[in-house]
N, C-alpha and C positions, 0 to 999 in steps of 0.2 A: 637718249637710246640711239644705238648703233643699227638697229633693225628698220627694215623698210615699213611702211605704213601698211603693207598687205598683210603684216602680222597682227596688226593692233586688235581686230575683232576676236581673235583667238587668245591674245594676251590677257583681254578684258574676261572672257568666258572661261577658257581651259588653259591657264598657264602652265599647269602640270604637264599637259600634252606637248606644248611648245618647248619647254625645258627638256622632256625626253627625247624629242626629235632632234633638237640641237645636240645633245650630249652624244646620241647614236651617230649623228652626221660626223661629229668629230672623231668618235672612236672607230667608226668604221668607214673612214675616208678611203675611196677606191684605190688611190695611189699608194697610200701607206699599206693597204691589206695586199696589194699585189706586189710590193716590196717585200713584205713580210713572209709571202708564199715563196718568192725567189730565194730568200735567205734560209729558209727551213726546209723546203722540200728536198727530198733526196731522190726519189726516182720519178715522181710525178712532174707533169709539165703542163703548160697552158697552150693550146693551139687555137681553137676557135672560141672556147669559153674561158673568159678570164675568171680568176678565183674570186675575185671582188663581187662579179656577178652572182656567183652561187653563194656568197656570204649574204648578199642583198636579198636574194631569194628566201634562204632560210632563216633570216632574221624575222622576215614577215610572219613566218609560221610561228616561231618562237614567242614574239610578242603578242601572238592571237590576232594579228591582222587578217591572216587567212587561216582556214581550218586544216590544211592538208598541203604537203609539198606540191601535189598536183595542181591544187586549186591556185597556189601561188605561180605555179609555171604558166597556167592558163592566162592570168592576168599580165605576165611579163612576155609572153610567147612572141609578141611582135618585136621585142627588143633582145631576145635571144637568138643567137644564129645556130642552135642546135635543138635536136628533138627531146621530147620529155624522157626517152630512155637514156640518152646522153647524160641528162642531169643526174639520173639515178645511177648510172654507171661512174660518174665523177664521185658522188656522195660514198660509194662503197669502197672507193680507194683513197679517201682523205688520209694522209698520213698522221699518225698521233702527234709528232713534233709540231706539225703545222697547227693541229687543233690547240694543242697546249701554249704555242705561242701566241695565239689570239688572246687567251686569257691574260699572259703576262704582259703582253703589249698593251692591253686596255688598262691595267693597273697602273703602269708606268705613265700612261698618258693622263689618267685621273688625279695622280697624286700631287703634281705641281698645282693644279688647278683647286684642289682642297687646301693646300698649303696657302695659297693666294686669298682664299675665303677666310683664312684662319679659323678654320672649322673642324680641326681635328679633335678627336675626343682625348680626355685627360689620360694619361698613361697610366695603367694599373699599378705599375712599379716604376716610379720616376728614375730615370737614368737607363732604362732598359726598354728594349721593344718586345711587346708580347705577341706570340705567333701561336695561333691555334691550328692543330693538325687533326684532321678527321678523315674518314673514308664513306663513300657511298657506292652500293652495288645498284646500278641502273635496273629499273623495273623491267619485268619480262615483257617481251614483245609478243606480237601475234605470230601464229604458226604459218608464216606465208612461205617460207622457203620448202622446197620440195621434200627435203630430208627430215623437216619438222612435222610434216603433215600426218605422221603415223604415230606421234607419240603425245601423251597428255602432259609430259613434263614441260615446266616453264622454261622458254629459252631466255637465257641471261645474255645481253649483249655487252657486258664488260663492267670494270671496277675503276673508281676515281678516288685519288686521294687529293685534298684541297688544303691549301695554306691561306688562312685568314689573317690579316693584319689587324690588331686590335684597335689602333687609333684611327685608321682610315676606313675600316669596316669593308676592305676590298679583299677579293680573292687575288693573291699575288702569283700563285704557282699552282699547277695542277700536275699530277703524274697519273697516266693512264695506261690500262692494259686491256687487251680485248677479252682476256680469260674471264668469264664470269663467274667462275669457280674459285678465282684466285683469292687468296687471303691478303688482307691489307698489309700484312707483314712483308709479303713478297716484293713490296714497292719501297720499303724503307731504305735500302741501299742508296736510292736516288734521292732521299730525303737530305742526307748528310752534307752534300755539296751546296745546299741551299742555306746553310747555317751561317749566320755572319757573327761577328763579335758582339758580346752583350745582348744577344737574342735570348729570349726566354721562351722555350717551346712547351706548350701545354697540350696534352693528349691523355686519352683514355688508356685502360691497361692493355688494350690490343696492341699498342704500339710500345710497350715496356720490354725492350730486348736489350741486352748487354751491348750489343753492336751499336744501337742507336745512342744509348747513353753515353758510351765512351767516344763515339763519333762526334756527338754535340760538344761534349767536354774538349776534345782535341781541337776543335774549331774555336775554342774560347767562347762558347755559348753556354748556356744554362737550361735546365729542364725542371718542370713540374709535372711529372707523369705518374698516373695511378700505377701502383706495384700489381704486377701479374703474379697469380698464384704459383706459376712455374719459375719465377725468378727468385730464389732463396739466396740469402746471405747470412752473415755472422752478426747478430744484434750486440752492440756494445753499451755497456751501462745500463741504468734503470731508466724507464719511460717516465718523462717528466710532464705534468700538466701545464700548459700554457695559457689557459683560459677558455673561453667560450666563443664559438661562431654562431652564425643563424641557424645551423642545422645540428649542433651538437658541441660537445666538449672536445678541445684540441689537445693532443699530446705529442711529444717529440723524443726521438731516440736516434741514436747513431746506428748505422748499418754499414758493414764492410761487404763489398761485392768482389768477387774474384772471378777473372776471365779465364778461358781454356789455357791461355798463354801465360797465366801466373801474374797477370797485372792486377793490382788492386785499385779499386775505385771506392772511396770513402764517400757517403752520402748521409744526408739526413732523412729520417723516415718521419714524416708528419702523419699521425693518426687521428682521423675524426670519428669519435664514438657517436653514432647518429641517434637523434631522438626517435625517428622513425626509420624502419628498415627500407632499403631500396626495393625497386620492383623485383630485383632478383633474391631479395630476401637477406641482403647483406647488412649486418649490423654496425659495421665499421669500414672504414676505407683507409688504405695506406698511399700516401703521396711521396714519391722519392724526388729529391732535389739535391743539386749540388751548389745553390746559392748560399752566400755567408749568412749566418744566424745574426751576425752583427748588423747586416744592411738589410735583411728581409726577414722578419719575424715568421714563426709558425702560423700565426692567425693570418697575416697576409698571404701566405702560401695557399692556406685554405680558401681564402677569399678569391685568389686569382683562379685557382683550380674549378671553383665553382661557376665561372664565367664560361667554362667550356663549352657550355650548352649554346653559345652565341653561333658557333659555326654549324651545330646541328639545327638551330633555328633558321639559318640561311639556307641550308638544303631544303628544309621544309617549305620556305618561302619559294624558293626556286621552282621546286616540284609542283607546288599547289597553285601558284599565281602565274607562272610562264609554261609555255607548251614545249619544254626542252626534252622530256622524256616521251618521245613519240613512238607508240607501239607498233607503228607500221614500218619503221625503219629496222629491219631485223638484221642487216649487216652491221656487225660491231663497229667498225670505223665511222659509218654514217651516224649511229646512235651516240657515239662518243663526241662526235663533231657537234651534234645538235646540243648536247648538255654543255659542252664548253661555250657555245654561243649563248646558252642560257646564263652562263656565269659572267660573260661579257656584259649582258643586259643587266645582270644583278650589280656589276660595277658601276654602270650608268646610273642605277637607282641609288647606289650609295653616294654618287656625286650629287644627284638631285636632293637627297637628305641633308648632305653637307650644306648646300646652298639655303636649304630652309633652316638649318641650324644657325647659320650666320645671320639670318634676318629675324627669325622668330625666337631664337633662344634654344639652346640645347636641351634643357629638361622639358620643356613643352613639345618638342619634336619627338623625343625619345619616348615620352610617356604616352602620347596620344595618337601618333601618326601610325596609320595602317598600311602596310605595303599592299595588302590585297586591293583595298579601295583605291590606291594609287594606281596600281596596274590596270585595274578594271576600267578607270576613266580613260587611261590611254588606249585600251583596246576599243571602248566604244567610240572615241572621237577621232582617233588617229587617221582613219581611212578618209573621212571627209575633210579634214585639215589638209592632207596631203593632195586632195583634189583641188582644193581652193588656193593653195600655195604650191605652185609648181617647184620641181626638184631644184632648178637654177638658183632659186631664192635662198635655199639652204646652204650653199656653198660657202657663204661667208663664215660660217662656224668652223671650216676646215682651216682657215688662215688666221684666225684671231690669236693674239698671243695668249699665254695662261692668264694674265692679269687682267686683260680685256674681256677674256670669256667669262672669268669670275665676276667681273662688274655686270655682265650681261644677265647671268644666272641670278645674281643677287637683286637686280632690278625685277627680273620676272617673278622672283620669290615674294616681291611685295604685294604681287597681285593674288596670291595663294591664300584662300581662306581654309585654314587648317581643320576647321570644324567639319568640313565636308569629307575629310579622310581620317576621322577619329575611330580608334579602336573600339570595338564592341565588347564590353566587359562582361564575363560570365561568372556565375556563382561557382561556389566550390563543387568539385565532382562528387557524385554521389556513388556508392558501390552498386553495380548492376545487380538487379534482382535474380534470384535462382529460377531458372527455366525448367519447364517439364521436359521429359525425355521425348524426342521427336519420333513419331511414328512415319514409316515409309510411306509417302503419297498424301499425308495428312494436309489439310488446308483449314484455314480460318476465315469466315466471313467478317469483314471489319463492321460492317453495318449492325451485325447482331452483337459484337462486343460492345459498340457503343450504345445500343438499345438496353443491354444488361447494365451498363453504367448508370444509365438514367432511372433504372428501376431501384438502385440501392439508396 
């Protein structure tokens, strides 16, 4: 073991917390963070307050170590050369490219360690890299700004598009806008430069535009995107049944799309006739793809698209288990910066899960590990551990090579009892009962309701 003996009690009792702090120390290395700011900042500058100090403060709030920005400032006040108002001013003006670069940099630093652990997930389509694309409108903030105090309307601080790597389970890129009303499609022109050869981009119908489909094809990439009702083309030949998937029968048909400039894009349209309608009442869905039928079957396309929920699940985990949507941060740049820090922590959790997969097996970790209980333990024990183990002891994780760091994580993973973090299984959902019409001012005494239950 490369670690000092001071770590041993926590390795025995709360190895997950040690792993989390080690990974964050590596991803949020102050020197690297300040260099990242210098490379990506366009108008902001550092005078007295380093960007790394701001990241350290906000990361404490995001992981739940502190309940608010001000509470975190009070704990670090003796280390910061500026007032609390200066902290808020800095947050209000964090440039979006800087926030986005934090996420991208964390993914780049996590990847070689996961590769060294040999813990990447099996590719959904061998020979291709699957990338999931989805958007998220940040939750409404409080009406703290003077201009917002005279309206009941919910203040929306911005919109995020995120790209998830299927094999690594890390968010590799984010696209940000301060306009809370902006449609996800308004950011699609920035997605096309991210496409690499042999990528398969999987997304819902909101992202199904001719510009995106042709842009992906032009970059020698591929797509499996649900067809939007407004994107029409010319169907060719008969629809042919290709078998059955988990949710229904699968059919395939050729479709020819024509752009405004007369360009023809020939695609396959994979149709799934659903056993049960979707929440929107759809009985069938159409998936457009430019993958070769000889290499990737219609059934495989349907299976790949069904995994699209992975990124939605990640957004849910980030929102529910981390404090990255802080409703007191009313300025859009501050809110988007906090959300990006949440995605950085999510990438840290992805590395922890990879280490656990390497030691305990992929199936066991994927089926039983709960991110909620994982993060809960980190929140409960993090503060005490940081008091017992001073910051200088954690510096070792900044300088370890990727292979050495992977070895440390794997050794720490040996001490993790997965049963402590197992998922709680719930039964099938029941349809909600029909409620009586609400009368204005009506109340119900719960004790009387329970008393009536006992009489039955």
